[in-house]
py3Dmol code that shows the C-alpha trace and the ligand (Angstrom):
import py3Dmol

protein = """\
ATOM      1  CA  MET A   1     -74.886 126.260 110.043  1.00  0.00           C
ATOM      2  CA  LEU A   2     -76.663 124.079 107.511  1.00  0.00           C
ATOM      3  CA  ARG A   3     -79.584 122.164 109.033  1.00  0.00           C
ATOM      4  CA  VAL A   4     -79.911 118.763 107.387  1.00  0.00           C
ATOM      5  CA  ALA A   5     -82.738 116.301 108.025  1.00  0.00           C
ATOM      6  CA  LEU A   6     -82.180 112.556 107.627  1.00  0.00           C
ATOM      7  CA  THR A   7     -85.102 110.207 107.190  1.00  0.00           C
ATOM      8  CA  GLY A   8     -86.093 106.879 105.682  1.00  0.00           C
ATOM      9  CA  GLY A   9     -88.505 104.005 106.139  1.00  0.00           C
ATOM     10  CA  ILE A  10     -88.288 101.372 108.847  1.00  0.00           C
ATOM     11  CA  GLY A  11     -85.045  99.420 108.493  1.00  0.00           C
ATOM     12  CA  SER A  12     -83.770 101.595 105.641  1.00  0.00           C
ATOM     13  CA  GLY A  13     -80.405 102.265 107.306  1.00  0.00           C
ATOM     14  CA  LYS A  14     -80.832 105.605 109.108  1.00  0.00           C
ATOM     15  CA  THR A  15     -78.679 104.381 111.994  1.00  0.00           C
ATOM     16  CA  ALA A  16     -76.038 103.044 109.611  1.00  0.00           C
ATOM     17  CA  VAL A  17     -75.905 106.482 107.950  1.00  0.00           C
ATOM     18  CA  SER A  18     -75.815 108.364 111.275  1.00  0.00           C
ATOM     19  CA  ASP A  19     -73.083 106.123 112.671  1.00  0.00           C
ATOM     20  CA  TYR A  20     -70.886 106.678 109.647  1.00  0.00           C
ATOM     21  CA  LEU A  21     -71.498 110.451 109.605  1.00  0.00           C
ATOM     22  CA  GLU A  22     -70.414 110.568 113.249  1.00  0.00           C
ATOM     23  CA  THR A  23     -67.106 108.934 112.317  1.00  0.00           C
ATOM     24  CA  LEU A  24     -66.655 111.872 109.891  1.00  0.00           C
ATOM     25  CA  GLY A  25     -67.097 114.285 112.820  1.00  0.00           C
ATOM     26  CA  VAL A  26     -70.660 115.336 112.023  1.00  0.00           C
ATOM     27  CA  MET A  27     -73.038 116.006 114.912  1.00  0.00           C
ATOM     28  CA  VAL A  28     -76.163 113.846 114.669  1.00  0.00           C
ATOM     29  CA  LEU A  29     -79.270 114.647 116.709  1.00  0.00           C
ATOM     30  CA  ASP A  30     -81.615 111.689 116.977  1.00  0.00           C
ATOM     31  CA  ALA A  31     -85.328 112.514 117.390  1.00  0.00           C
ATOM     32  CA  ASP A  32     -86.064 109.104 118.943  1.00  0.00           C
ATOM     33  CA  ARG A  33     -83.447 109.695 121.611  1.00  0.00           C
ATOM     34  CA  TYR A  34     -84.883 113.129 122.419  1.00  0.00           C
ATOM     35  CA  ALA A  35     -88.413 111.675 122.528  1.00  0.00           C
ATOM     36  CA  HIS A  36     -87.189 109.286 125.237  1.00  0.00           C
ATOM     37  CA  GLN A  37     -85.388 112.076 127.049  1.00  0.00           C
ATOM     38  CA  VAL A  38     -88.385 114.424 127.226  1.00  0.00           C
ATOM     39  CA  THR A  39     -90.603 111.591 128.498  1.00  0.00           C
ATOM     40  CA  ALA A  40     -88.141 110.278 131.091  1.00  0.00           C
ATOM     41  CA  LYS A  41     -89.127 109.879 134.739  1.00  0.00           C
ATOM     42  CA  GLY A  42     -89.799 113.246 136.383  1.00  0.00           C
ATOM     43  CA  GLU A  43     -90.354 115.199 133.137  1.00  0.00           C
ATOM     44  CA  ASP A  44     -93.507 117.300 133.059  1.00  0.00           C
ATOM     45  CA  ALA A  45     -94.517 115.633 129.779  1.00  0.00           C
ATOM     46  CA  VAL A  46     -95.063 112.405 131.765  1.00  0.00           C
ATOM     47  CA  THR A  47     -97.666 114.147 133.939  1.00  0.00           C
ATOM     48  CA  GLU A  48     -99.375 115.578 130.851  1.00  0.00           C
ATOM     49  CA  ILE A  49     -99.436 112.153 129.182  1.00  0.00           C
ATOM     50  CA  ALA A  50    -100.928 110.592 132.321  1.00  0.00           C
ATOM     51  CA  ASN A  51    -103.598 113.321 132.332  1.00  0.00           C
ATOM     52  CA  LEU A  52    -104.392 112.481 128.718  1.00  0.00           C
ATOM     53  CA  LEU A  53    -104.300 108.673 128.818  1.00  0.00           C
ATOM     54  CA  GLY A  54    -104.886 107.831 132.473  1.00  0.00           C
ATOM     55  CA  PRO A  55    -102.624 107.005 135.422  1.00  0.00           C
ATOM     56  CA  THR A  56    -102.045 103.392 134.321  1.00  0.00           C
ATOM     57  CA  VAL A  57     -99.470 104.591 131.745  1.00  0.00           C
ATOM     58  CA  VAL A  58     -97.068 105.485 134.566  1.00  0.00           C
ATOM     59  CA  ASP A  59     -95.635 102.712 136.738  1.00  0.00           C
ATOM     60  CA  ALA A  60     -95.122 102.858 140.503  1.00  0.00           C
ATOM     61  CA  ASP A  61     -91.580 104.233 140.022  1.00  0.00           C
ATOM     62  CA  GLY A  62     -92.785 107.081 137.802  1.00  0.00           C
ATOM     63  CA  HIS A  63     -91.564 105.609 134.501  1.00  0.00           C
ATOM     64  CA  LEU A  64     -93.757 105.898 131.440  1.00  0.00           C
ATOM     65  CA  ASP A  65     -95.026 102.526 130.200  1.00  0.00           C
ATOM     66  CA  ARG A  66     -94.220 103.085 126.533  1.00  0.00           C
ATOM     67  CA  ALA A  67     -95.896  99.882 125.331  1.00  0.00           C
ATOM     68  CA  ALA A  68     -99.125 100.869 127.126  1.00  0.00           C
ATOM     69  CA  VAL A  69     -98.967 104.349 125.569  1.00  0.00           C
ATOM     70  CA  ARG A  70     -98.469 102.878 122.075  1.00  0.00           C
ATOM     71  CA  GLU A  71    -101.409 100.528 122.545  1.00  0.00           C
ATOM     72  CA  LEU A  72    -103.740 103.257 123.819  1.00  0.00           C
ATOM     73  CA  VAL A  73    -103.086 105.663 120.940  1.00  0.00           C
ATOM     74  CA  PHE A  74    -102.748 103.066 118.174  1.00  0.00           C
ATOM     75  CA  ALA A  75    -106.424 102.985 117.231  1.00  0.00           C
ATOM     76  CA  ASP A  76    -107.309 106.502 118.430  1.00  0.00           C
ATOM     77  CA  PRO A  77    -106.122 109.248 116.075  1.00  0.00           C
ATOM     78  CA  LYS A  78    -107.356 112.049 118.369  1.00  0.00           C
ATOM     79  CA  LYS A  79    -105.414 110.756 121.341  1.00  0.00           C
ATOM     80  CA  ARG A  80    -102.398 110.135 119.126  1.00  0.00           C
ATOM     81  CA  ALA A  81    -102.521 113.753 117.917  1.00  0.00           C
ATOM     82  CA  ALA A  82    -102.861 114.980 121.514  1.00  0.00           C
ATOM     83  CA  LEU A  83     -99.890 112.830 122.561  1.00  0.00           C
ATOM     84  CA  GLU A  84     -97.842 114.218 119.676  1.00  0.00           C
ATOM     85  CA  SER A  85     -98.754 117.766 120.663  1.00  0.00           C
ATOM     86  CA  ILE A  86     -97.219 117.052 124.074  1.00  0.00           C
ATOM     87  CA  VAL A  87     -94.069 115.303 122.860  1.00  0.00           C
ATOM     88  CA  HIS A  88     -93.134 116.876 119.501  1.00  0.00           C
ATOM     89  CA  PRO A  89     -92.735 120.542 120.531  1.00  0.00           C
ATOM     90  CA  ARG A  90     -90.470 119.468 123.392  1.00  0.00           C
ATOM     91  CA  VAL A  91     -88.390 117.301 121.054  1.00  0.00           C
ATOM     92  CA  ARG A  92     -88.078 120.139 118.530  1.00  0.00           C
ATOM     93  CA  HIS A  93     -87.054 122.554 121.287  1.00  0.00           C
ATOM     94  CA  GLU A  94     -84.364 120.230 122.661  1.00  0.00           C
ATOM     95  CA  MET A  95     -83.003 119.450 119.191  1.00  0.00           C
ATOM     96  CA  ASN A  96     -82.833 123.126 118.258  1.00  0.00           C
ATOM     97  CA  GLU A  97     -81.060 123.900 121.534  1.00  0.00           C
ATOM     98  CA  ALA A  98     -78.500 121.163 120.875  1.00  0.00           C
ATOM     99  CA  ALA A  99     -78.069 122.338 117.267  1.00  0.00           C
ATOM    100  CA  SER A 100     -77.377 125.878 118.424  1.00  0.00           C
ATOM    101  CA  ARG A 101     -74.352 124.545 120.320  1.00  0.00           C
ATOM    102  CA  ALA A 102     -73.148 122.385 117.418  1.00  0.00           C
ATOM    103  CA  THR A 103     -69.755 122.706 115.852  1.00  0.00           C
ATOM    104  CA  GLY A 104     -68.822 121.398 112.400  1.00  0.00           C
ATOM    105  CA  PRO A 105     -69.992 122.321 108.932  1.00  0.00           C
ATOM    106  CA  TYR A 106     -73.565 121.103 109.314  1.00  0.00           C
ATOM    107  CA  VAL A 107     -75.805 119.299 111.752  1.00  0.00           C
ATOM    108  CA  ILE A 108     -77.944 116.241 111.060  1.00  0.00           C
ATOM    109  CA  PHE A 109     -81.455 115.908 112.491  1.00  0.00           C
ATOM    110  CA  SER A 110     -82.352 112.222 112.247  1.00  0.00           C
ATOM    111  CA  ILE A 111     -86.165 112.166 112.210  1.00  0.00           C
ATOM    112  CA  PRO A 112     -87.836 108.877 111.194  1.00  0.00           C
ATOM    113  CA  LEU A 113     -91.290 110.496 110.832  1.00  0.00           C
ATOM    114  CA  LEU A 114     -90.089 113.714 109.159  1.00  0.00           C
ATOM    115  CA  ILE A 115     -92.555 113.499 106.262  1.00  0.00           C
ATOM    116  CA  GLU A 116     -95.479 112.227 108.334  1.00  0.00           C
ATOM    117  CA  THR A 117     -95.107 115.141 110.772  1.00  0.00           C
ATOM    118  CA  GLY A 118     -94.797 117.769 108.011  1.00  0.00           C
ATOM    119  CA  GLN A 119     -91.361 118.987 109.066  1.00  0.00           C
ATOM    120  CA  ALA A 120     -89.424 118.710 105.804  1.00  0.00           C
ATOM    121  CA  GLY A 121     -89.770 122.446 105.120  1.00  0.00           C
ATOM    122  CA  ASN A 122     -87.908 123.314 108.337  1.00  0.00           C
ATOM    123  CA  PHE A 123     -84.569 122.144 106.941  1.00  0.00           C
ATOM    124  CA  ASP A 124     -82.027 123.353 104.383  1.00  0.00           C
ATOM    125  CA  ARG A 125     -81.590 119.802 103.030  1.00  0.00           C
ATOM    126  CA  VAL A 126     -83.553 116.569 103.314  1.00  0.00           C
ATOM    127  CA  VAL A 127     -81.507 113.378 102.986  1.00  0.00           C
ATOM    128  CA  VAL A 128     -83.583 110.258 102.359  1.00  0.00           C
ATOM    129  CA  VAL A 129     -82.087 106.790 102.690  1.00  0.00           C
ATOM    130  CA  GLU A 130     -83.892 104.394 100.366  1.00  0.00           C
ATOM    131  CA  THR A 131     -83.865 100.620 100.506  1.00  0.00           C
ATOM    132  CA  ALA A 132     -86.146  98.184  98.716  1.00  0.00           C
ATOM    133  CA  ARG A 133     -89.039  97.141 100.956  1.00  0.00           C
ATOM    134  CA  GLN A 134     -88.181  93.451 100.820  1.00  0.00           C
ATOM    135  CA  LEU A 135     -84.596  94.108 101.900  1.00  0.00           C
ATOM    136  CA  ARG A 136     -85.770  96.380 104.710  1.00  0.00           C
ATOM    137  CA  ALA A 137     -88.087  93.615 105.898  1.00  0.00           C
ATOM    138  CA  GLU A 138     -85.300  91.004 105.782  1.00  0.00           C
ATOM    139  CA  ARG A 139     -82.856  93.224 107.673  1.00  0.00           C
ATOM    140  CA  VAL A 140     -85.382  94.227 110.336  1.00  0.00           C
ATOM    141  CA  LEU A 141     -86.601  90.648 110.835  1.00  0.00           C
ATOM    142  CA  GLU A 142     -83.041  89.441 111.221  1.00  0.00           C
ATOM    143  CA  ARG A 143     -82.177  92.205 113.689  1.00  0.00           C
ATOM    144  CA  SER A 144     -85.179  92.507 115.938  1.00  0.00           C
ATOM    145  CA  GLY A 145     -87.308  89.399 115.941  1.00  0.00           C
ATOM    146  CA  LEU A 146     -90.284  91.366 114.597  1.00  0.00           C
ATOM    147  CA  ASP A 147     -92.357  89.182 112.304  1.00  0.00           C
ATOM    148  CA  GLN A 148     -93.410  90.030 108.760  1.00  0.00           C
ATOM    149  CA  GLN A 149     -96.861  91.124 109.903  1.00  0.00           C
ATOM    150  CA  ALA A 150     -95.503  93.520 112.530  1.00  0.00           C
ATOM    151  CA  PHE A 151     -93.055  94.921 109.966  1.00  0.00           C
ATOM    152  CA  SER A 152     -95.885  95.446 107.450  1.00  0.00           C
ATOM    153  CA  SER A 153     -98.170  97.173 109.918  1.00  0.00           C
ATOM    154  CA  ILE A 154     -95.416  99.640 110.871  1.00  0.00           C
ATOM    155  CA  ASP A 155     -94.345 100.146 107.255  1.00  0.00           C
ATOM    156  CA  ASN A 156     -97.925 100.656 106.038  1.00  0.00           C
ATOM    157  CA  ALA A 157     -98.522 103.325 108.701  1.00  0.00           C
ATOM    158  CA  GLN A 158     -95.505 105.320 107.479  1.00  0.00           C
ATOM    159  CA  ALA A 159     -95.108 107.612 104.463  1.00  0.00           C
ATOM    160  CA  SER A 160     -94.654 105.891 101.109  1.00  0.00           C
ATOM    161  CA  ASP A 161     -91.263 105.677  99.402  1.00  0.00           C
ATOM    162  CA  THR A 162     -92.663 108.051  96.764  1.00  0.00           C
ATOM    163  CA  ASP A 163     -93.648 110.676  99.363  1.00  0.00           C
ATOM    164  CA  ARG A 164     -90.208 110.521 100.935  1.00  0.00           C
ATOM    165  CA  ARG A 165     -88.487 110.698  97.554  1.00  0.00           C
ATOM    166  CA  ASN A 166     -90.557 113.754  96.590  1.00  0.00           C
ATOM    167  CA  ALA A 167     -89.354 115.562  99.710  1.00  0.00           C
ATOM    168  CA  ALA A 168     -85.697 114.597  99.242  1.00  0.00           C
ATOM    169  CA  THR A 169     -82.923 116.956  98.203  1.00  0.00           C
ATOM    170  CA  ASP A 170     -80.377 114.127  98.479  1.00  0.00           C
ATOM    171  CA  LEU A 171     -80.931 110.373  98.100  1.00  0.00           C
ATOM    172  CA  LEU A 172     -78.821 107.553  99.492  1.00  0.00           C
ATOM    173  CA  ASN A 173     -79.484 104.069  98.175  1.00  0.00           C
ATOM    174  CA  ASN A 174     -78.872 101.270 100.669  1.00  0.00           C
ATOM    175  CA  ASP A 175     -79.744  98.213  98.576  1.00  0.00           C
ATOM    176  CA  GLY A 176     -76.065  97.232  98.427  1.00  0.00           C
ATOM    177  CA  SER A 177     -73.222  96.699 100.870  1.00  0.00           C
ATOM    178  CA  LEU A 178     -72.286  98.984 103.750  1.00  0.00           C
ATOM    179  CA  ASP A 179     -69.145  99.919 101.791  1.00  0.00           C
ATOM    180  CA  ALA A 180     -71.329 101.076  98.919  1.00  0.00           C
ATOM    181  CA  LEU A 181     -73.416 103.129 101.351  1.00  0.00           C
ATOM    182  CA  HIS A 182     -70.310 104.681 102.907  1.00  0.00           C
ATOM    183  CA  ALA A 183     -69.015 105.759  99.495  1.00  0.00           C
ATOM    184  CA  GLN A 184     -72.281 107.607  98.843  1.00  0.00           C
ATOM    185  CA  ILE A 185     -72.089 109.229 102.282  1.00  0.00           C
ATOM    186  CA  ASP A 186     -68.526 110.416 101.585  1.00  0.00           C
ATOM    187  CA  ALA A 187     -69.811 112.180  98.453  1.00  0.00           C
ATOM    188  CA  LEU A 188     -72.814 113.589 100.342  1.00  0.00           C
ATOM    189  CA  HIS A 189     -70.522 114.859 103.112  1.00  0.00           C
ATOM    190  CA  ASP A 190     -68.405 116.721 100.550  1.00  0.00           C
ATOM    191  CA  ARG A 191     -71.525 118.287  98.994  1.00  0.00           C
ATOM    192  CA  LEU A 192     -72.974 119.358 102.324  1.00  0.00           C
ATOM    193  CA  THR A 193     -69.648 120.745 103.525  1.00  0.00           C
ATOM    194  CA  THR A 194     -69.360 122.845 100.349  1.00  0.00           C
ATOM    195  CA  LEU A 195     -72.952 124.046 100.631  1.00  0.00           C
ATOM    196  CA  SER A 196     -72.409 124.966 104.240  1.00  0.00           C
ATOM    197  CA  ARG A 197     -69.347 127.077 103.339  1.00  0.00           C
ATOM    198  CA  GLU A 198     -71.336 128.808 100.595  1.00  0.00           C
ATOM    199  CA  GLN A 199     -74.175 129.521 103.021  1.00  0.00           C
ATOM    200  CA  ALA A 200     -71.725 130.993 105.544  1.00  0.00           C
ATOM    201  CA  LYS A 201     -70.206 133.242 102.841  1.00  0.00           C
ATOM    202  CA  THR A 202     -73.653 134.509 101.788  1.00  0.00           C
ATOM    203  CA  ALA A 203     -74.491 135.220 105.424  1.00  0.00           C
ATOM    204  CA  ASP A 204     -71.360 137.402 105.671  1.00  0.00           C
ATOM    205  CA  TYR A 205     -72.639 139.853 103.061  1.00  0.00           C
TER     206      TYR A 205
END
"""
ligand_1 = """\
31
ATP
P -85.235 101.544 112.182
O -86.207 102.163 111.253
O -85.711 100.220 112.670
O -84.775 102.457 113.285
P -82.858 102.140 110.620
O -83.452 102.876 109.476
O -82.102 102.926 111.646
O -83.921 101.186 111.323
P -80.535 100.431 110.538
O -80.733 100.039 111.980
O -79.378 101.284 110.199
O -81.892 101.051 109.968
O -80.472 99.126 109.608
C -81.415 98.071 109.773
C -80.649 96.739 109.896
O -80.038 96.474 108.647
C -79.549 96.760 110.941
O -79.443 95.493 111.535
C -78.302 97.080 110.099
O -77.128 96.553 110.689
C -78.627 96.377 108.791
N -78.049 97.062 107.626
C -78.117 98.380 107.328
N -77.544 98.640 106.154
C -77.057 97.463 105.695
C -76.346 97.070 104.516
N -76.015 97.942 103.565
N -76.035 95.774 104.377
C -76.390 94.862 105.319
N -77.066 95.164 106.451
C -77.400 96.448 106.638
"""
view = py3Dmol.view(width=600, height=400)
view.addModel(protein, "pdb")
view.setStyle({"model": 0}, {"cartoon": {"style": "trace"}})
view.addModel(ligand_1, "xyz")
view.setStyle({"model": 1}, {"stick": {}})
view.zoomTo()
view.show()
């Protein structure tokens, strides 16, 4: 089974791509969703995070206070790295488990911080969705109520468009309409399906 990573900058359209791929019957595994799952109430990662950052990051009900966690690691690279070493291996494990049960020609791993976390080499293909920064800002501001400054601070902390492009095996451009994006995804789906068949044939020999 072909393992395909999907990434892109904030507001680039990763969800729009995933949603459309799902309508084509492709299994999409979302790293953000697994990060929530492995840090849900009762998970041992929550205890490890509390040991790292202090008991105030867990509320009286045992839920992780995600905003408090973000604030505590924001300006502390060592703590951020320690937090990632708790969360990321668990996310990778869960995603690989889910992928091993996947059906269909290929499986998509949607990983916003693929490049930043050095994971591009773990995949057969890397699909990057690209959208001009100004458009990404407009779309995110319209959707979420983030202001321009908050958008910029997130965007500046992420990989550059050039870094993502250099890691890409397949590019989707989302500067236009959703219909235009869907047409590119249809072509990508055909390519990936063909590649997956070829990979399966090679594996038979
Ligand atoms: P994030 O990085 O915040 O998770 P994302 O990369 O998943 O975002 P989306 O949520 O898919 O991006 O898109 C960002 C916003 O832009 C959404 O409100 C979405 O509906 C809108 N959007 C995406 N693509 C288009 C498009 N081609 N035309 C108009 N709006 C779009």
